[in-house]
N, C-alpha and C positions, 0 to 999 in steps of 0.2 A: 673446512670450507662456511663462509659467511653464512648467515641465515640470511634467509631473500621472503622478506614482506609478501605476507600473500594477496591474491590478485587483487582489487577491491570489488564490492559487486557495485552494481552500476543504477544507477535507480532514475527510473524517465519516467517525467509527470507534474505533479505540478509543486511549487514551492513557493508556499505565501506568507500571509499572516495569518494568525488566525484570530478572531475576538472571541469569545467566550462568556455568555452571559452563564449564569447559574442563580437558577430560582429559587430560595429561600420561605417555598409554600408554594403548594401547588395555587396554578391558574389555568384559566379558558384563553380562548383566545381575543382580544381584545381588551385585558387586562394588564395592569400597569402595576408591579409588587418590584418590592423589593428584593436586592439581593448583593451578588458580584462578578463584576466582571475583568476580567481577563487580554491579555497581549501576549501571547505566542507566537513564535514559530511555528510554524504550520502545513499544512498542506501531506498527501499521498505519501510521495516519493520525499518528497524532505522525513516526513514523520520517521517512514520505514527507516533511509539512512545514520537517520540518530538512534537508533533501537539496534543498529547493527553494531557503530562505534562503540555503544554504550556495550555492547558483547565483545570486543576488542576486535570486528568484526573489518576493516578498510572499506568505505563506501564512497561512489561519486557519483552525482548530482547533473546528471544531464537534464536541464529543463529554462524557464525564460525568468527572469528575473529585469527589473526596471531600475533603470542610471537615475533615480531617486535617491534622496535621505531615508527613505522606507528600505531601500537595496538593497544600499549600502551597511547596510544598519543589519536586516538578516544576512547578510551574506561576514560581515564581522562575527555576528553570530554565529555562524553557521561553521566557520575555519576556526575559532576559539573552539569549538566541542571534537573537532577533529577529521570535518567531513569535509571529506577531496571537490574546490568547488571550482576549480580551476577549466572545465567545460561545460563552464556556468556558460546558456548566451546573454549578454546586456542587450537587453532592450528598451529604445526612450521612450515606450510603453511606461503605466504608471504600473509602481508592485502591484503584483494581485493578494487577494484578499476574499477570506472567511468567514461568514458571521453565524452566528449560532448561539443560539438560548435552549439551557438542559432545563429538565423536568431536578423537584428536588431528588433525584433517584439517579440522576444522572445520564435521563435517556436524554436525546437530542429531540428540541419539540416543536423544532423547525431551522432551515439553516437558508442561505443563500451561500453560492457558491461564484466569485465574481473571480475569471479565470482568464477575461480577455487575453491577455497577451498572451498564454499559451494555448491557446485560440488559432491564434490571428498566426503565429509560430509556425503551427504544421513540424510538417520536416527536419529547420532548419537548426531548432536542437539535436537533430541525428548526425548533423556535419561529423563530429568527433568523433563518430566510431566511418565513417566513409571517406573522410577524407586524410585518414592511416596516423589520424594521434592515436585512434585503439582501437588496432587492427589495421590489415589490408587485405584484398582477394586471398592475396598467395596465406596467409596468416593470420582470420578471422577471431574477434575475440570467443576466447574460447570459455570465459568467467560464464559469475550469477546474472543474470538482466532482471531484473522487475518492474514490471510498466505495469503503469497505474489507469487508471479511465479518464482522467481527466482531459487525457487525449484526444483531438481530434478524432474522425474514426477510418478517415482517411490516411492519420499517421499509423494507429492502430495498424488496421490491415498492409501498410510499408513496412513495418513493421514484423508484423506474420507470414508475409508473402514473401519480404527482402531478403536475399543468403545472406544478407553480415552475420546473423547470426545462425547460423549453421551449427555453428556448433559451440554453443552454449546452450543455458539451460532457461527457460522465461518459465519469471515466475509470473499471473494476470492477475492485476484483481481491481473489481470495479471500486470509484470514489464513495457509490454512495447505490442504493436501489436504483432513486431516476435514471441513473449511467450504467446499467447492468447489458443492456442489450446490446449497447458495445465487445459487452465479451463476450460476443458470438465470433468478432474472430480468433480469438483465442485459441477454440476448436480446427483453427485451421496450420495452428502454429505445429512443428516440433518436436516431440521431447517437453512441453510445456506443460505446467502446472496451474490450473483456474482457481485462484482461492476466491469465496464468495460466504455469502451465510447465506438462511433458509430460506428467506424471502427475496435474496435474485437466483436463487438456481429458478425459485418459483418463477420470478419472473422470465427469465432464460429457454425455461421449460413448458412455459403457456402453462403449466397446474402443480395445482399443492399437491404436499408432501405430508407425513406424518410425522416426519425423523429427520434427519442429516443425512441418518442413512440411505434413504428410498434416495433422496437428492444428490448422495456425490453421485451412485449405479447407476442411476439417470443420465446424469452429467457422461459420466467417462459410455456412456452408450449409445449416446450425441454422438461421441467423439476427440471425447476432453482425453487427453494420453493420460492426465493424474487431475484427479477434481480433491478438494479438497470441504470441505463446508460448516461451519461453521450453526451455532444457533442459541449464542449469546447464554444464559446460564445451563442448557439441553450440552445432548453432551454432541460433540462435533464428528466428525468420520471422513478417512480419508478412500477415494478409491482408483484403483489401479489393475492391470491386468490379475493382480494374482489375489483378488479379494474387496472387503473391506475394511475396514480400523477404523472401529470406537472409541473416543476418550469421552470421561465423560466431566467437566472443569469443576474445582474446589469449588462445596459455595462462602461463599463471602456477598458484605456488602456494597452495594457499588454506590459510589461518590461521582464518579461521570465514569461515561463509555464512549466520549469520544478519543480518539485513535487504538481503540481497544483493539478495530484487528486489524492494524497496520503493528503496533507489538507483536502479537501473534504469527503475521506472516515474517516479520523482524526473526522472530527467534527459530520458529523451522526454520528458514532460509539457512541463518550465521547456525545455526543448530547440526544442518544437515551435510554442509562442510567443512567444519571445523570436528568433528566427533567420530568416533564409528559406531554410535548408537542406532539400533533399531527404528523404523521406523515407526512404532508405536510408543518408544520415548522419543522422541522428536516431537510427536504428535504431545505426548503429557508435559514434555516442556514446555514447550509452547499456550498452552491452554493456560500452563502457569503461572508464566509470565504474561497474560491478558486479562490473569487475575489477581493479579498483583497490580496493575492498574488502574486497573477500576478504583481499587479501591483508597488509592490516593484523596488523599483531602486535596480542592479542590481551595488556591490560595485566591 
């Protein structure tokens, strides 16, 4: 029998242009310092889709991209990289952008996310799931779905509560600490995994934690089917009904932290789909992938 390709992971959320400025020296608010400015495809859903296809796992984007030159260029780059863009909603609004400034150690000093077209589109990006192109009422989507916190709260709630994804495995990830509150809806979803960092977990739980282990346990107790909490160079933890698994990342020198969480999630999801590894080995694979990402030289 001919081999069949595995179904793509549906990556639902932001796809835009990242403009990342890396400072070459320490800076304070109001400073004008030398550095490097880069423009590249970005957005949580897009980053995860790219990281998945790089690991051999097909991925499809459900997002909005403008009917402008920037949008055409973005679609072209994604399709060349192997991301399935046939379900992308092209809109008349400008293609979204993200602007960030990183310190010399790769930590984000400040950022602005312009996701206006995604916010405006709302449930429109879910049309392929609801019109029969990606599953039907009798045969709903059964693969993996990644949902990013750039989506409007109403859309996140629709995803969590709608029966379109009753047989799918959902992974929820905040776009930033400022949007962590939106992830409360993930606690309502069946069989969903919540991916957050410790700071985001503290926002969701409205209290501080000594480590990721305590944070993952608290999220599980709040109702998360499975909670995964990372903490930069410190240990990350996964909590489910069987208890907690914690893994310490390899110690590396960071050049950039932008997108590290997206790489972690993609490596975790890809390894879980493609292998027979246990959860500890999958966690180790994910933290290693994130560590490799932060060591990349900025160009």
